[in-house]
Short mmCIF file of the C-alpha atoms (twelve columns), coordinates in Angstrom:
data_MODEL
# 
_entry.id   MODEL 
# 
loop_
_atom_site.group_PDB 
_atom_site.id 
_atom_site.type_symbol 
_atom_site.label_atom_id 
_atom_site.label_alt_id 
_atom_site.label_comp_id 
_atom_site.label_asym_id 
_atom_site.label_seq_id 
_atom_site.Cartn_x 
_atom_site.Cartn_y 
_atom_site.Cartn_z 
_atom_site.pdbx_PDB_model_num 
ATOM 1   C CA . MET A 1   1.037  -13.567 31.386  1 
ATOM 2   C CA . ALA A 2   2.511  -10.531 29.627  1 
ATOM 3   C CA . GLU A 3   2.922  -10.382 25.880  1 
ATOM 4   C CA . SER A 4   6.340  -11.267 24.459  1 
ATOM 5   C CA . LEU A 5   8.953  -8.522  24.328  1 
ATOM 6   C CA . HIS A 6   8.674  -8.637  20.537  1 
ATOM 7   C CA . ASN A 7   4.969  -7.722  20.729  1 
ATOM 8   C CA . GLN A 8   5.658  -5.078  23.366  1 
ATOM 9   C CA . ILE A 9   8.301  -3.533  21.085  1 
ATOM 10  C CA . ALA A 10  5.904  -3.479  18.110  1 
ATOM 11  C CA . ASP A 11  3.255  -1.836  20.316  1 
ATOM 12  C CA . ALA A 12  5.801  0.738   21.551  1 
ATOM 13  C CA . LEU A 13  6.690  1.594   17.934  1 
ATOM 14  C CA . LYS A 14  2.994  2.029   17.115  1 
ATOM 15  C CA . ALA A 15  2.467  4.239   20.175  1 
ATOM 16  C CA . ARG A 16  5.518  6.349   19.342  1 
ATOM 17  C CA . LEU A 17  4.346  6.941   15.761  1 
ATOM 18  C CA . GLY A 18  0.749  7.485   16.859  1 
ATOM 19  C CA . ALA A 19  1.888  10.290  19.164  1 
ATOM 20  C CA . ILE A 20  3.160  12.396  16.252  1 
ATOM 21  C CA . ALA A 21  1.175  15.621  16.065  1 
ATOM 22  C CA . ARG A 22  1.747  18.199  13.349  1 
ATOM 23  C CA . ASP A 23  2.788  21.674  14.339  1 
ATOM 24  C CA . GLY A 24  3.569  23.285  11.005  1 
ATOM 25  C CA . GLY A 25  6.973  21.657  10.710  1 
ATOM 26  C CA . ALA A 26  8.531  23.032  13.912  1 
ATOM 27  C CA . THR A 27  8.623  19.466  15.228  1 
ATOM 28  C CA . TYR A 28  6.383  17.441  12.883  1 
ATOM 29  C CA . TRP A 29  4.823  18.084  9.485   1 
ATOM 30  C CA . TYR A 30  1.999  15.537  9.486   1 
ATOM 31  C CA . THR A 31  -0.264 13.856  12.025  1 
ATOM 32  C CA . PRO A 32  -0.943 10.227  11.106  1 
ATOM 33  C CA . ASP A 33  -4.599 9.302   10.717  1 
ATOM 34  C CA . ARG A 34  -3.747 5.658   11.270  1 
ATOM 35  C CA . VAL A 35  -0.910 3.600   12.719  1 
ATOM 36  C CA . ALA A 36  -1.338 -0.134  12.326  1 
ATOM 37  C CA . ARG A 37  0.658  -3.310  12.750  1 
ATOM 38  C CA . VAL A 38  0.349  -5.431  9.639   1 
ATOM 39  C CA . GLN A 39  1.614  -8.803  8.444   1 
ATOM 40  C CA . GLY A 40  2.285  -7.481  4.952   1 
ATOM 41  C CA . TYR A 41  1.010  -4.786  2.685   1 
ATOM 42  C CA . ASP A 42  -1.039 -5.011  -0.434  1 
ATOM 43  C CA . MET A 43  -0.183 -1.889  -2.391  1 
ATOM 44  C CA . LEU A 44  -3.086 -2.391  -4.760  1 
ATOM 45  C CA . SER A 45  -5.661 -2.035  -1.989  1 
ATOM 46  C CA . ALA A 46  -4.288 1.157   -0.426  1 
ATOM 47  C CA . ASP A 47  -7.326 3.332   0.224   1 
ATOM 48  C CA . PRO A 48  -6.603 7.101   0.204   1 
ATOM 49  C CA . THR A 49  -9.616 7.746   2.444   1 
ATOM 50  C CA . VAL A 50  -7.534 6.239   5.289   1 
ATOM 51  C CA . GLY A 51  -5.345 9.358   5.167   1 
ATOM 52  C CA . MET A 52  -1.746 9.551   6.379   1 
ATOM 53  C CA . ALA A 53  -0.654 6.166   7.721   1 
ATOM 54  C CA . TYR A 54  2.281  4.341   9.243   1 
ATOM 55  C CA . LEU A 55  2.210  0.568   8.763   1 
ATOM 56  C CA . VAL A 56  4.523  -1.352  11.118  1 
ATOM 57  C CA . ARG A 57  5.603  -4.789  9.926   1 
ATOM 58  C CA . ALA A 58  7.860  -7.257  11.727  1 
ATOM 59  C CA . GLY A 59  10.478 -9.267  9.862   1 
ATOM 60  C CA . GLU A 60  13.037 -11.821 10.949  1 
ATOM 61  C CA . GLU A 61  14.036 -12.372 14.553  1 
ATOM 62  C CA . ARG A 62  17.409 -13.701 15.649  1 
ATOM 63  C CA . HIS A 63  18.008 -15.056 19.168  1 
ATOM 64  C CA . ALA A 64  21.401 -16.001 20.635  1 
ATOM 65  C CA . GLU A 65  22.171 -17.320 24.097  1 
ATOM 66  C CA . GLU A 66  24.485 -14.881 25.918  1 
ATOM 67  C CA . SER A 67  25.077 -16.711 29.177  1 
ATOM 68  C CA . THR A 68  24.013 -19.930 30.771  1 
ATOM 69  C CA . GLY A 69  23.051 -18.215 34.046  1 
ATOM 70  C CA . ASP A 70  21.667 -20.328 36.838  1 
ATOM 71  C CA . ALA A 71  18.558 -22.487 37.039  1 
ATOM 72  C CA . ALA A 72  16.536 -19.677 38.642  1 
ATOM 73  C CA . SER A 73  17.331 -16.991 36.079  1 
ATOM 74  C CA . GLY A 74  17.263 -19.230 33.009  1 
ATOM 75  C CA . GLY A 75  20.200 -17.479 31.338  1 
ATOM 76  C CA . GLY A 76  20.277 -14.452 29.079  1 
ATOM 77  C CA . VAL A 77  19.356 -14.140 25.418  1 
ATOM 78  C CA . ARG A 78  20.277 -11.387 22.963  1 
ATOM 79  C CA . ALA A 79  17.633 -10.824 20.315  1 
ATOM 80  C CA . GLU A 80  17.577 -8.854  17.076  1 
ATOM 81  C CA . ALA A 81  14.209 -8.014  15.549  1 
ATOM 82  C CA . GLU A 82  13.819 -6.622  12.063  1 
ATOM 83  C CA . PHE A 83  11.085 -4.032  11.476  1 
ATOM 84  C CA . TRP A 84  9.755  -2.186  8.458   1 
ATOM 85  C CA . VAL A 85  7.636  0.939   8.627   1 
ATOM 86  C CA . LEU A 86  5.761  1.967   5.508   1 
ATOM 87  C CA . MET A 87  4.843  5.650   5.478   1 
ATOM 88  C CA . LEU A 88  1.895  6.591   3.251   1 
ATOM 89  C CA . ARG A 89  0.218  9.914   2.587   1 
ATOM 90  C CA . PRO A 90  -2.431 10.607  -0.056  1 
ATOM 91  C CA . THR A 91  -1.102 13.140  -2.510  1 
ATOM 92  C CA . ALA A 92  -2.543 15.252  -5.266  1 
ATOM 93  C CA . ALA A 93  0.870  15.103  -6.935  1 
ATOM 94  C CA . ALA A 94  0.430  11.443  -7.901  1 
ATOM 95  C CA . ASP A 95  0.120  12.050  -11.624 1 
ATOM 96  C CA . GLU A 96  2.655  14.831  -11.809 1 
ATOM 97  C CA . ASN A 97  4.493  15.687  -14.953 1 
ATOM 98  C CA . PRO A 98  8.222  15.430  -14.156 1 
ATOM 99  C CA . PHE A 99  8.646  18.788  -15.895 1 
ATOM 100 C CA . GLY A 100 5.585  20.403  -14.301 1 
ATOM 101 C CA . ALA A 101 5.663  23.359  -11.936 1 
ATOM 102 C CA . ASP A 102 5.056  21.280  -8.784  1 
ATOM 103 C CA . ALA A 103 6.861  18.098  -9.785  1 
ATOM 104 C CA . SER A 104 8.769  18.123  -6.484  1 
ATOM 105 C CA . THR A 105 5.617  18.075  -4.322  1 
ATOM 106 C CA . LYS A 106 5.585  14.290  -3.904  1 
ATOM 107 C CA . ALA A 107 9.308  14.221  -3.040  1 
ATOM 108 C CA . ILE A 108 8.787  16.959  -0.446  1 
ATOM 109 C CA . GLU A 109 5.880  15.026  1.090   1 
ATOM 110 C CA . GLN A 110 8.029  11.867  1.253   1 
ATOM 111 C CA . ASP A 111 10.865 13.759  2.863   1 
ATOM 112 C CA . ARG A 112 8.573  15.323  5.467   1 
ATOM 113 C CA . MET A 113 7.132  11.907  6.387   1 
ATOM 114 C CA . VAL A 114 10.648 10.491  6.742   1 
ATOM 115 C CA . ARG A 115 11.735 13.452  8.876   1 
ATOM 116 C CA . ASP A 116 8.704  13.019  11.147  1 
ATOM 117 C CA . PHE A 117 9.382  9.284   11.463  1 
ATOM 118 C CA . LEU A 118 13.065 9.760   12.314  1 
ATOM 119 C CA . ARG A 119 12.385 12.501  14.876  1 
ATOM 120 C CA . ALA A 120 9.822  10.325  16.642  1 
ATOM 121 C CA . LEU A 121 12.036 7.223   16.547  1 
ATOM 122 C CA . TRP A 122 15.087 8.974   18.014  1 
ATOM 123 C CA . LEU A 123 13.146 10.540  20.928  1 
ATOM 124 C CA . ASP A 124 13.895 7.529   23.126  1 
ATOM 125 C CA . VAL A 125 16.312 5.014   21.648  1 
ATOM 126 C CA . THR A 126 15.374 2.433   24.301  1 
ATOM 127 C CA . LEU A 127 11.604 2.596   23.641  1 
ATOM 128 C CA . GLY A 128 10.901 3.163   27.302  1 
ATOM 129 C CA . GLY A 129 13.542 0.662   28.438  1 
ATOM 130 C CA . LEU A 130 12.254 -2.253  26.341  1 
ATOM 131 C CA . VAL A 131 15.295 -2.380  24.045  1 
ATOM 132 C CA . GLN A 132 19.026 -1.788  24.195  1 
ATOM 133 C CA . ASN A 133 18.971 0.193   20.984  1 
ATOM 134 C CA . VAL A 134 16.087 1.013   18.656  1 
ATOM 135 C CA . VAL A 135 18.440 0.765   15.671  1 
ATOM 136 C CA . ASP A 136 21.323 -1.698  15.544  1 
ATOM 137 C CA . GLY A 137 23.606 -0.813  12.661  1 
ATOM 138 C CA . SER A 138 21.949 1.353   10.070  1 
ATOM 139 C CA . LEU A 139 18.411 2.396   9.299   1 
ATOM 140 C CA . VAL A 140 17.611 2.294   5.579   1 
ATOM 141 C CA . ILE A 141 15.044 4.624   4.017   1 
ATOM 142 C CA . ASP A 142 13.621 3.592   0.648   1 
ATOM 143 C CA . ARG A 143 11.872 6.396   -1.239  1 
ATOM 144 C CA . ASP A 144 11.710 4.397   -4.462  1 
ATOM 145 C CA . ILE A 145 8.229  3.049   -3.781  1 
ATOM 146 C CA . GLU A 146 5.500  3.915   -6.241  1 
ATOM 147 C CA . VAL A 147 1.914  3.639   -5.057  1 
ATOM 148 C CA . ARG A 148 -0.502 5.512   -7.317  1 
ATOM 149 C CA . GLY A 149 -2.220 8.309   -5.390  1 
ATOM 150 C CA . TRP A 150 0.261  8.202   -2.505  1 
ATOM 151 C CA . ALA A 151 3.549  9.673   -1.391  1 
ATOM 152 C CA . ALA A 152 5.336  6.641   0.088   1 
ATOM 153 C CA . ALA A 153 8.596  5.723   1.794   1 
ATOM 154 C CA . GLU A 154 9.725  2.731   3.809   1 
ATOM 155 C CA . ALA A 155 12.153 2.408   6.716   1 
ATOM 156 C CA . ARG A 156 13.980 -0.848  7.466   1 
ATOM 157 C CA . PHE A 157 15.907 -1.358  10.685  1 
ATOM 158 C CA . THR A 158 16.904 -3.891  13.326  1 
ATOM 159 C CA . ILE A 159 16.168 -3.476  17.029  1 
ATOM 160 C CA . VAL A 160 18.345 -5.154  19.680  1 
ATOM 161 C CA . TYR A 161 16.984 -6.329  23.027  1 
ATOM 162 C CA . SER A 162 17.742 -8.880  25.753  1 
ATOM 163 C CA . TYR A 163 15.623 -11.126 27.903  1 
ATOM 164 C CA . LEU A 164 15.893 -14.027 30.303  1 
ATOM 165 C CA . SER A 165 15.456 -17.302 28.459  1 
ATOM 166 C CA . ARG A 166 12.536 -18.286 30.676  1 
ATOM 167 C CA . ILE A 167 10.657 -15.052 29.782  1 
ATOM 168 C CA . PRO A 168 10.867 -14.356 26.016  1 
# 
């Protein structure tokens, strides 16, 4: 039996982010060293030797019956799945002086990671036909994450998809 659509969507997100390959900023700034699906993140154990990383984390799911259908089809269900992606990159600018010459380095690194993430996400808004829309509503980027030794940002968004009630 195939994995649930929710797991297939998480795997498609991982594959999409894992396919990012730097080319000096023409398309992407950074190549991730690791893309992983996690249940949560422990900021205190972030190991800079991992290198650039995208951590995909699933949140709440909402399922609503759309139609009763017939006995054979099982009816349709509309689902919304919340996802977070934490973007991490080791940075030498971790202990920067806000008035120092390269104080903006960490902000530039964050922005480049976010740009790479968004470009990759928008390449195919159906994730290969798995979803109706990779972002339902808005996608929120949080750059106000402080992890010592890292440039970090987090994306939060909701993905919409449908399935037959007999095949979640």
